[in-house]
N, C-alpha and C positions, 0 to 999 in steps of 0.2 A: 405259402405254396411252395409246391415240389421242383427243385432243380433236375431236371428228366434224365441227364446223365449219369448222376450221382445214383441216381433211383437205378439204373437200367444197371451196373456196375454190381448193386447191393443185390437186385432181382437172380445175374448169373451168378452171382457167387451161391446165394439160397438155392439152386437148382442144383449148385455142384456135391451139394451134401449129400451124398451116396447111403448115408449113414441113418440118415431121416427119412426114409423111402414115406410120403405121404404126407409131410408136414412143411409147414412154412412157415418162417419165423415171423410173428406179426409184430403188426408195423411199429409199435411203439417201443419194442425190442430192440430192432432195428434202430432206430432213432438214438436209444440209450446206448445203443455197442457201439455205434457210430462217436456219438459224445466222448464217450469214457477214449476211443483211439485218438482221438484228434486232440483231446487233454494231452494224452503222453506223450503223442507225435503230429506236432502240426503240420506236417508234411501229410499227413492222410486226410484224403476228404473229408468233410462232413456232411453229414445226409442228414437233410433234416429238412421240416416243412418252415417255411418262412413267411412274411409278410412282406409287405412292398418296402418299407424301410429297412427292414435285416437285410432283402434283396440287394438292397442300395447300398449300404456298409460293407457287404462282402465284395461286389463289384468294383466298389471305390478304394475299397484295402483299407479303410479306417473304423474307428470306432463309432459308437453314437455319436459320441459329443462333436465329432469331427465330419459330419455331414449336415449339411444346410439345406431347405427343403422352400423353393418359390413355388407358390399356389396360384389358381385363378379357379374362383369359382364361376361353373359354366350354366349359362340359362338354358332355360327351352328350349329357344332357335339357335344358340351360340354352341351348346354340347356336337349337334352332329357336325357342324360347320367344324368347330377343332378336331374332328374325327376324322375327317375326311381329308384335313392339310395334313397332320399327321400320318396317317396311313400313307400320302404319297411319299413323304419324308423317308418312311419307312422303305418302304421300296425302292425309294433312291439311296438311301443309306442303311443296308441290311443291321441290323444289332445282331451284336457278339451273344445275347441269350434272350428269350422272351420267358413268362411265364406269367399267371395268375394272380392277380390283388394277393387274395388270401391261404394260408396256409392248405395244400392240396387240390387246389382250384387249377382249372387250365385254363389259359388266356381265351377271353370270351371276343368273337368278330360278330358286325351285323352285316346285313345287307342292306346298302340303300340302293334305291330304286328310282332312277332320274332322267326324265325325256327317254322312259323305253332301255335305258340300259341298267344292268346291275353292277356296284361297285362294293364290293368289301373293305369296309372300315372297321379301326377297334374299334369294341365295346367297355371291356373292363380289363387290363393288362397293365404288366411293368417289362420294358424292355432297355436293355444296355448298350451303350453306344459309345467306344473308343475315342478318344479324341480327334479331332480334326475329320470326324465325319459329318457327325450331326451338328457340332458345336466345336469350336476350338479346343475345349475342355473335355474330359472325360465327362458323361453323365447318365443319368437313369430316368427316364420318363415315364410315368404312371397317369393313366389318364382311365376314369370313370367315368361310364353314360348310361348305363343302365338304372341307375337308384330314379328317386322324385329326384325333381330338378334341383332341389337345394343342397342333394349330397354329389353330384356332378360337378367333377374339378378334373382339370391338369395339375400334375405337380411336377415340378425337373428337382434331382437330387444333383448335390454336387458335392466336391470336399470345400473345407472352409477354407475361402479365401478367393475362391473360385464362382460366385454369388453373381458378380457382374455378366459374366457369358452366359452363366443359366438363367439370369432373369432378361436376359436381350433373346434369347432363344426363344424362352416362354412368350414375352410382350411379342416378338415377331409372328408363331405361332397364330396367337388369338388377332392378332393385325390383320394379317393373312385373311383368317377364315371371316372375320366380318368387312375385309375387305375386297380387294381384287380377285379372291379364290371365293366368295359367298355365291352357293351357287342355289339358295335360295330366292336373291332379289329378282325381280322379275318373273317369277313361277307364282302358280293358284296353290296356297296353303290351307291345309283341313290342322285346328285347334282343338284338342279335346282335352281331357282331365281325367282318364282312366288310368290310375296307379300314377297318378303325377302329371303336368302338365306334359304332350306330347303333341309334336309337330310332323306333319309327312307334307309332300309335296304329293296333288292332285292332278288329274288331267284336267285341262284346261275346257270349261263348258263349251258347249257346243250351239247353243241358242243361242239365235240370233234376234238380231233387234226385231225385224220386221215379222219375227213370231208371236212377240207379243201387241198386244192390239189393246193401247191404251190409248187416251187424248193426248194429242200431239203437244199440249203444255204442259202433260206431264214430263214428257221426255226432256222437251227446252228447259224445264227446272231442272232435272237431274244433269243434263249436260252443263248447265249453266256451275251448277254447285262440286263437279266433278272435274271433268276434263276440262276445263275452262282454268278451274284452281290450280290445276296440275301444270296446266300449258305460263300459265300468268303467275307461277309460285317465285320468282326473282324480283318481281315488280312488286308484290304483296310484302314481299320479306325488306324489300328496300324500303319502301313506303312505311313498314311497319304496323302492315292492317293484321299480321297472322297468315298461315296457308295452314290452318286448319279449321275442320268442317265437321260440324255433324248434322246428320239428313235423318228425319224420322218418316218414313212410310208407312201412311195408315189406310185401311181399307177393309170391307169385307172380305173374308175368306173366299179363295176362286177368282179375285179379280185381277190377277197377275203378279202380284209383289214380289213372291219367288223366282217368277220368269224374268222378270225385269233386275231383278239382282243378279241373275247369271247373264243374261245378256250383255248388261254391264259391266261385269267382272271378264268374258271373252274380247269383250273390245280393248278395253284395257292391259288385260295381263300383257307381258312384254316388257312395256314401256313401266309399269306398275307392277306392282307386289299386290296379290288379292289376298286373303286373309279371311276364311270362312271360319267361323268359331262357333261349338255345340250350344245345346243350354246350357250342358253341366260346365264347361267352361266359361261361358259366361255369369254362370252362378258363382262358379267358387274362386275364378282364378284371373279374372279379366284383368286384375292389377297388376298382373306377372306379363299379361301381355304386350300392352303398349309400348313398356319401356323397351323389349326386343322389335317391336314392330318400327320404331325408329330408326331403328338400323338397317332396315328392309327399305325404306323412305325413295319415290314416293310410292304409298300404300293406302289401299284400299281394305277396310277392317268391315267386313258384315256380318253381322249381328242381327239373325232372323228370329222371328218371334219371340221378341222381348218381354209380350206381356205375361207368357207362361212362367218368367221368373222375377219381374218386378213390378208387384204390383202396389197399393197403396200400403201405408204405414199401418201395422196392425191387423193386415188380411193376406199376408202370406209369410215370407223368410227376410224380417229385415236386418239381416246379416247380408243376405245378398242384395238386398238393396244399398246397404249402408258403400259395400264394395263394388258396387257398380258404379253408386256417383262419385266412388276415390278415385276409380279410375279413370271417368271420363274428364273429370277435373285435369286429372294429370295429363290427360291426352291433349287436351284444350290450351294448357299452359305450359306444357313442360316440353313437347312435342311437335316437331313441323313435318309440310308436308304429307300429313294424315288426314285421311276423310273417314268418317265413320257412316257405315250407311245401316240403320236399324229399322227394320218392320215390327210392325203389329197389326192384329186385327180391330182394336179396340182400346183409341187413346185413352178414354176415358178409367179405362181399368188400371193408367200407370198412375204413379204417383208422382205428384204435381213438380217434387223437384227434380225429377228424371227427365222432364220435356221441358226445361226452360230453357230459354235461349242462348245460357249460357254456357250449355251443353249441344242441345240441338237447335241450331241457327234456321232450321227452315222443316217445317212441316207439310209434307206434300201427300194431300189424297189422293188415292186411285181411287175412282166411283164406280160403280155400277156402272155399265155401258150401256150408254143411249142405245137409241134405235139404229142408227147408221153405223155403230161398232157393234151392235148384237148383229148386223148383217156383215160386217166383215168375217167379223168371227167363225159364223157358221160358211162363209168361204173357204176360212182355211181348215176348219175340222172336214168339209168336204172333198177338200182336194178336189180332182178329177170330176168327181160326182157332183159337181156342184151346178153343171150346166143342165141336171133334170130336176133342178130344184129352186121357185121363186123364194129366195133367200129374203128379199124383202118383205113378202108376206109371214114367213115364219117370222121374221123379226118382231112384225109390228103384234104378235099375238104373245111375245114372250117377255113383258116387261118386268123388270126387277128380278131377271137374270143374271148371273155372273158367266165368266167365260166358261167357268168351270161347270155350272148346270148346263151350258150349251153344246159344252161337250160330252155330256151326260146324255143328253139328246139325240145326238146325232148316234152316237154309240147302240141306244136301243133301236132304233131306226135302222142302222148296219146288220144288227141282227135278227130282227124281223123281215128287212127285205133283200138282204145283200145287197148287191152292186146295182140292183132295178128298184130304188130304194125314190121316193119321187115327192113331191110338194107334200101329198097327200097323206102317206106314212111318216112324216114329221109332225104335220099338226093335228095327226088324230089323238096321240096320248095327249095333246095340250088339252084338245075340244074336248076330250072326254075324261078331265080333270086326272089321267093317269099318271099324269109329269106335271110337276110345279116347281118354282126354283125353292132350293132348299137354305135352311136355315146355315149350314154349313157347307163346305166344298172343296173338291180337291185344288191344290194351286194350278193352274197353267202354267 
């Protein structure tokens, strides 16, 4: 890394060489001359590119063997939390110098979006702190949060003999990040696996319970296995009955599985951390998610369309299947206050081991809507135009339709007749055979 004060001095010196117009000294020549000058006279500053360990040696004024380093590997959730805590400490106790982690690299900062506000946090840098500021002893702190999560780490360098205070500060940062200053707890999070496992807060879903027209017993079963579990977790723990739960929602496309998940997330978010996992994260990195989620409990983990990832053995990616089974086993046996809610279009496509009771305690079907529910769905989509339509008559002739199918029927009617649509407008394509329930459909 480059120490900017020395860079500026050398560049000014180079600019004064009037006998070499238009020429600048090459970077490697700068470093060589600076090194030779420093060997001859240690009072002359050494102009060089340093890595973080060399930066620490210079600031601690000791040779390599006189420096100790204590490190904490940062998981995909913890990395951002620790960065935020360190950023707050750097504002409270400004460092004497900040540089990038590698030679010639500038310090890296990241922008954190939280609750509609932006906050700048360190991404990859090394910073020197005088004794009595950040720590009782002089320390150098390095953080890396940009790489794949296995490389993310926080390091505190100190002189030999100062390992105790250095480790005490390191532990304090991590404990604050995971505890009282954990800004992820109670939020909705999106977990993806592009370029390593990534976690980001997302806007709380706007879906509401009344938006999801499903049989009442479906909501009753969902509430019993989510909200009731979170409310009674202390008693369950006291009785040794476990505070984890696995639910599998299954049903035809368009029956409301996605909408139900989002309405439930909107209701629980705040008191419960809600974690949405993308298909790639489910397939490749789910075993890394649950240990981190356990620190954010109570938590709801939502895994949508797992039939796209977890198929029967020999019919898909068996490596992903094995990772999925291992992750769920760990979630059910090692972590508390975590409910997993997964969805699938076709439960028969899943491997038997993936859906057994030890992993998914309850299987809940969301069936195609019966006639009364079809009428309710039509009223919802028609809104203020519903008074112009005999929805019961339309519901009677749309057997086998999903909520998404009925939505498309209403869309077609609006395109044909605008706000003048009536019962006949909706019935016409059904009677003419121009509309029929689809094999697949959009999620409502």
